[in-house]
C-alpha positions, -999 to 999 in steps of 0.1 A, spaced: 225 -202 -103 191 -205 -120 180 -170 -131 147 -156 -144 141 -122 -161 112 -102 -146 113 -66 -159 80 -58 -143 89 -70 -108 80 -49 -77 109 -53 -54 88 -43 -24 68 -74 -28 87 -102 -10 65 -130 -24 65 -140 -61 45 -165 -81 60 -181 -112 37 -194 -140 36 -207 -176 69 -212 -195 92 -202 -166 74 -226 -143 78 -254 -168 115 -247 -173 122 -246 -135 101 -276 -125 101 -299 -156 135 -291 -171 157 -278 -143 140 -301 -117 138 -273 -91 126 -284 -56 113 -266 -26 141 -249 -8 161 -243 -40 173 -207 -47 164 -187 -78 180 -154 -89 154 -129 -102 167 -101 -125 149 -70 -138 173 -64 -167 184 -29 -155 209 -40 -129 188 -51 -100 184 -86 -87 170 -106 -58 178 -141 -44 145 -160 -38 138 -194 -21 112 -217 -36 86 -222 -8 58 -241 -26 53 -259 -59 17 -262 -72 4 -280 -103 9 -250 -125 29 -225 -104 55 -222 -78 60 -196 -50 91 -177 -42 102 -158 -11 127 -130 -13 158 -134 9 182 -108 -5 183 -79 -29 212 -68 -51 222 -38 -71 249 -46 -97 275 -23 -112 285 -28 -148 319 -43 -152 327 -25 -184 313 -2 -212 318 -24 -242 294 -23 -272 294 -44 -304 288 -35 -340 284 -64 -365 283 -63 -403 258 -91 -404 268 -126 -414 240 -152 -420 211 -154 -396 223 -184 -376 258 -168 -372 242 -135 -362 221 -153 -335 252 -170 -322 270 -136 -320 241 -122 -300 244 -150 -275 281 -144 -271 276 -107 -267 251 -112 -238 274 -137 -221 303 -111 -223 282 -83 -209 279 -62 -240 256 -32 -234 242 -28 -269 246 -42 -304 246 -22 -336 235 -43 -366 252 -30 -397 248 -37 -434 279 -38 -455 288 -47 -491 293 -84 -481 269 -87 -453 245 -116 -457 215 -109 -435 191 -80 -428 182 -78 -392 146 -75 -380 134 -75 -343 114 -105 -335 101 -126 -306 128 -152 -315 155 -126 -310 139 -116 -277 139 -152 -265 176 -156 -275 186 -125 -255 165 -135 -225 178 -171 -226 214 -160 -228 209 -135 -200 193 -160 -177 219 -187 -185 248 -163 -178 232 -145 -148 238 -112 -166 219 -85 -147 215 -62 -177 193 -70 -207 213 -62 -238 198 -36 -262 198 -40 -300 198 -7 -319 182 1 -353 200 -14 -383 223 11 -402 245 9 -432 282 8 -423 289 39 -445 260 58 -429 267 48 -393 273 79 -373 278 67 -338 316 62 -340 322 94 -321 304 81 -291 333 58 -283 369 65 -271 381 36 -291 367 15 -320 385 -19 -323 381 -34 -357 391 -71 -361 412 -77 -392 430 -105 -408 453 -82 -428 467 -57 -403 466 -46 -367 482 -52 -334 475 -75 -304 462 -62 -271 491 -74 -250 500 -39 -237 465 -24 -236 443 -18 -205 409 -1 -201 389 13 -172 353 1 -166 339 35 -178 359 36 -210 335 36 -239 347 9 -263 331 -4 -296 341 -37 -311 335 -40 -348 332 -74 -365 329 -78 -402 310 -104 -423 325 -137 -433 339 -122 -466 353 -92 -448 350 -55 -456 352 -41 -492 381 -20 -502 360 12 -500 348 2 -465 384 -5 -453 394 29 -465 364 45 -448 372 27 -415 409 36 -417 400 73 -417 381 71 -384 401 91 -358 394 67 -330 399 33 -348 424 6 -339 428 -25 -360 434 -56 -340 447 -90 -353 448 -123 -334 475 -150 -340 449 -175 -353 438 -188 -387 408 -170 -402 379 -170 -377 342 -172 -384 323 -141 -374 308 -157 -342 343 -170 -332 359 -136 -339 333 -118 -318 338 -142 -289 376 -140 -291 377 -102 -295 352 -95 -267 369 -120 -244 403 -104 -251 391 -69 -245 371 -78 -214 403 -94 -199 420 -60 -203 395 -41 -182 410 -31 -148 396 -15 -117 402 23 -114 
């Protein structure tokens, strides 16, 4: 389903006009036609199914047919000790597609990138959200240093991906409301001091997958996919 993010939408207005970049994408790229359906999302869990009723030279008109209110399927967040810029952006796309609620950018001894909010990042998040029909816009928190990060206690479990130790998730299951944080290290891993710091966290679990060494974007996708697959209905 083609989707568009419209945070400012008034759901009481049944008619909607689409202009500018979104118009160009729908008409020139996606080849939308009159009668096609478009999913409009506000980024906070509400959505509406609209039908294209008219296409003008620089705009198209939509008519609301249904409204939805979505429930989050899980409560998984992601913390990443940042790899290079391109890899970080790839991780952000994977996180949106997996329904992550928020990302914590972390600096570590071997991290390779200092995160800064930008219009490019906003476009990446919006594009991934629309492509995946994710009804929630993912948040990115302020960058922290790993050793000064204090949000560990917000989570029931912190899963840290490791190539040296840990267990698989074959016997694990989680409820949709279980607060889970997935921690991904940089390409060179964590330093000895950071490993010691993490091992002392009371709610940490190291996980290891039966694979060769994974790049950070691949590790994030594998870990998030594995944990999402273990979420069960109450």
